[in-house]
N, C-alpha and C positions, 0 to 999 in steps of 0.2 A: 412284581415278584411272583414266582411260581407257587410259593407256599405261604400259608398264613404263618405269622411269627408264633413260636411256641409260647404257651401260657404257663403260669406258675402253678396252676392246679390241674393235675391229670384228670381226664374225663371220668375216671372210675371213682374219684372222690366226690363227684357231684357237680352238676352245672346249674347255674341260675339263669333265669331269663325273664324278660318283661317286654311289653310294648311301650315304645317311647315316641314322643312327638306326635301324639294323636291330635292335639290342638296346639296352637302357638303358645298358650299359657303353660303347657307341659314342659317347655324348655325356655327358661328365663335366664338371661345373661346380663350382668351389670359390669361394665368396664370400670376398673380402678386405675387411676393415674397416680404418678408420684408427686403431683402438685395440683393445685386448684387455680381457678381463674384469678388473675391479679386484681381485677376490678377496673383497671385502667389500661389504655393502649389502643392501638390502631386496628384491632381485630375484634369482631363480635365473638363471644364465647357462648355456645348453645349446647345445652345438655338435652338430648332428644330421647324419648321413648318411642319405639316404632314396632309395628306389627305388619307382617306381609310385605315389608320393604327390605331390600338389602342396603348396605351402606352407600353404594354408589347412587341408588335411587334417591336417597335423602340428600346427598351432595348435589345432585342435579337440581332438585327442588330449591335448595338453599341458594345455589348460584343464580338461578333464574329470578328468584325473589329479590336478591341483592343487586342484580345487574352486573355480576362479575363472572370471570371465566371459571369453569368448574375445576380446572387444575389449581386454582388459588384457594379452594376450600380444603381445610386441613382436618385430618382425623388420625387417630393412633392405630386403629386396626379395623379389619373387615368383620362384619357381623352378619349372621344368618338371616335370610328372609323368613324362614319358617320357624319363628320364635318371637318372643317378646324380649327385646334387647334395649339397653340403655347405654348411650355413649356420647362423647363430647365431639363437637365440631368447632372449628374457627372459620370465620368468613371475614375477609378484609373489609374494613369500613370505608365508605366513599363519602365525598362531600354531600351535604344535604340531609334531609330527614332520614331517620333509621328505617330500614325495611319493615314492611308490615308482616312481621313473623306470624302474627295470629291468623292471618289469612291462609296459612299453610296447614293449620290444625284440622284434623278430622279423625275418623276412627283408626287410621293407620299411623298417625303421627301426633305427638304431643310434646310440647316444650316443658321440661322440668326446671330449667334455669336459663336465664338470659342475662349475660354480663359482658364484660370486656376483658381483653387480654392483650399483652404486649407483643406477642409473636404468633406465627402460624404453628398449629399443632402438627407434629411430624409423625410419620409412620413408625411404629415400633416403640414409641415412647409411652409405654404403659407398664404398670406394676403387675397386672394380671386381671383375671376375671372371676367374679362371683357367680356361681351357678345355682339355680334351683330346678331340680328335675322331678317330674312326677312319673313314676314307673307304674304302669297299669298292667293288669292281667299277669301278675308275677307268677313265676313257677319256681318250685323249690321249697323245701321245708323252712319254716320261720327260724328254726334254730341254726340252719346253715346260713341264712341271710345275716343273722346276728353275729355269727362267728366270722364270716367274711368281712363284714363292716369293721369289726374290731381289728382283724388282721390288716385291713387296708389302712387304718389309722396308725397302726404300730409299725408295719413293715413296708407300706407303700406298694407301688406297682412298677413294672418295667416301663421306663420312660420312652416308649416307642414313638416315633413319628406316626401319626395316624395315616391310614390309607388314603385319606383325602389329599394329603400332601402330594401324592403322585398322580392325581387326576386319572383320566382315561388313557392318555397317551404320553404323559410327561417322561416316563422312563424309556419308552421306545424312542422318543425324539432325543432324549439325553444320550442314549446309546449311539445314535447317528452322529450327534454333535461331537461326542468324545472319540469316535472312531475317525474323525477328520472329514466326514462327508460334508460337501457344501450344503449349507442351509440358509435360506433367506428369512432371517428372523431379526427382530429389533433387539436392542440392548436389554430391555425389560424381560422379554421372553427368554433370552439367553440366560439371564440371571436366575429365572425360575427353573430352568432345566438343570443348571449347575446345582441349585439348591435341592432339587429332587434327587439328583445323583448322590450328593453328600448324605442326604437323609437315608437313602437306601443302604449306603455303606455303613452308616451308624447302626441302622436296624439289624444289619447282618451280623455285626460284632455283638450287639446286645442279645440277639437271638441265641448265639453260641454260648454266651455267658448264662442265659436262662437255662439252656440245655444242660450245662455243667453245674447248675445250681450255685453259682458264685457271683451272681449279679449284684449282690449287696455287700460283697466282701472286698477288702483291700488286699490285692495281690502284690507279691514282691515286684517292685518296679512300676507300680501303678501310678498314673497321673491322677492326683487327687484334687478335688475342687472344694474350697471352703463354702459352706452353705450360705446362701444369700449374697454371694459375690462371684466375680469372674476370676478370683485369685486361684492359681493352680500351683502344685509343686509335686515333686517325685517322692514316692514312698520309699524310705530307706529301710533295709532289713531290720536294723536295730529299733526302729520305731513302729514296727507292724502291730505289735500288741496294743500299744497306746492308740494308734490310728484306728484300729478295729473297734476299740471301745468308744472312740469319738464318733465313728460311723454309726454305731449302735444308738448313740444319742442324737443322731441327725445333725451333727456339727460339721460333717464333711461327707463327700460322696466319691465313690469310684466313677470314672468317666470313660466315655467312648469317643472315637474320632469323628470329626467333621473334616475330611482330608483336604489338604492344600499344601502350600509351601511353608517351611519354617515351623516355628512353634515348638513347644515342649512335647516330646514323644516318650512313650513308655519304654522301659528296658526290661531285661530279665524275663520272668514268667509272663508278665502282662504283655510285653511286646510279642513274645512267641504266640500267645493266644490270639492277639489281634491279627498278626500276619497270617496265621492259619485260617482264621475266619474270613479274612478278606480274599485269600487266595482261592477260596471255594468258588465254584462257578456261579455267576449270576445268569439266570435264565429269564430272558426278556423277550416276549413275543416270539418264542421258539428259537432265539439265537443266543448261544452261550457266550459269555464274556467273563473276564477275570476282574474281580474287585480291585486287586492290586494295580491292574492296568488303569482302571478308572481313577484310582487315587493318584497315580503318577500323572495322568492327563490333567486332572484338576489342578495339581500343583503347577503344571506347565502353563495353565491359563492365568496364573498370577493370583489365584485365590489364597488367602492366608488360612493356614490350618487353625482349627479351634477344637475345643473339647466340650462335651455335653454330659451332664450327669446321667448315669445309667438308671437311676430310679427317681421317683417323685412320690409325693403323697398329698392327699387332699388336706387342706388346712381348715380348721374350724368346722369339721364335718359333723352335721347333725342329721338325724333320721327320725321319721315317725310314720306309723301306719295309719292311713285314713280309714281303711277297712281291711278285710282279710286279704285283699289282692292289690291294694294300691299303696305304694311306698313313696314318700316324699323325701328327697335328699337335698341338702344344702351344703355347699362347700366352696372354698376358694382354691384356685390353681394359679401359680405364677405364670407370667408370660412365657409362651413357647411350649407349655405342657398341654397335651391334648385331652379334652374331656372324654373323648371316645376311648383313649387308652386307659383312663381311670376306670370307666365303667366296664370295659372289657376285662380289666384286671379283677374287678369285683365278680363279674359273671363267670369268668374262667373260660370264655369262648369269644370268638369274633362276632361282632354284630353285622347284620345285613346292611347293605349300602344305604337303604332308605332310613335306617335307624340311627346312623352315625350322627354325632353331635357337633362336629366341627366343620361342616361344609363351608362356612364362611366365618369361622372364629379363629383369631390369631392373637 
């Protein structure tokens, strides 16, 4: 995208800053799944703590140790190399003695649990991630940090897809794909480009809601999502007052589009706002395109439309100062919510590429 998404704090009210990820221990991620190992079954269940390795590195090591194809190693999500991360893997069991998992342990890899499970762990099957961040060389008044942290817990942050979703060339390639240009790419790559395009369109709608300062409000005709579920419904005019009270209690959320075919669509004021936001030109690598055109092309590809909450907030957020300039944050984010967007919501400004927290977190 040509512009950074707008933030909820104007620069004149104060910006915060810090150095992040100076060491792997500064960025710690623990994956939380909706279930635990069954203890029995045809798959080894391995909970791994890793440093300096990404998820695929670990999967390759596990596959070699067990003598199986790496594609048969299961995991729920990708985790960053430049961090201390904890996540679960499954490896199919083969006849004979169990693999010598201990032979893999070193300073970069440690097994926290070894058990059995009845099926392969699939991508996307996770409840969310717990984060511990150490922010060094912080800038900004302590009183402003305290106020922003309180606001973050109460009001949340715009649920932008992080810039990492778009990679270096994903949107440029998505533009080519959606314009009908021939491209020799496999099915997996095509899916990534469609996902990047949908994410960009969602961000465009959310950015307009942030500019209008109504990203936390239930508009007439809004598609509303119940918190903690995928259940959605249309906001009726007669219910707006009650729905807004429920939104204030975080019982439900306004949503934005992940364009595709079918699905529940907004009406009235909410529909007009989305149409206006999507019709604004997308500037990608110097070539202008229309977001509505992208949405139409995505529907023609057979993708099902979906909705995503416009806001999120860190759960169980705690903070403490190690010294005058080092702040430690601990919080949980549901699956699909970007830690980068959370911290940028706190700072009031976009982080530099090297500082972003979700290079391999999903």
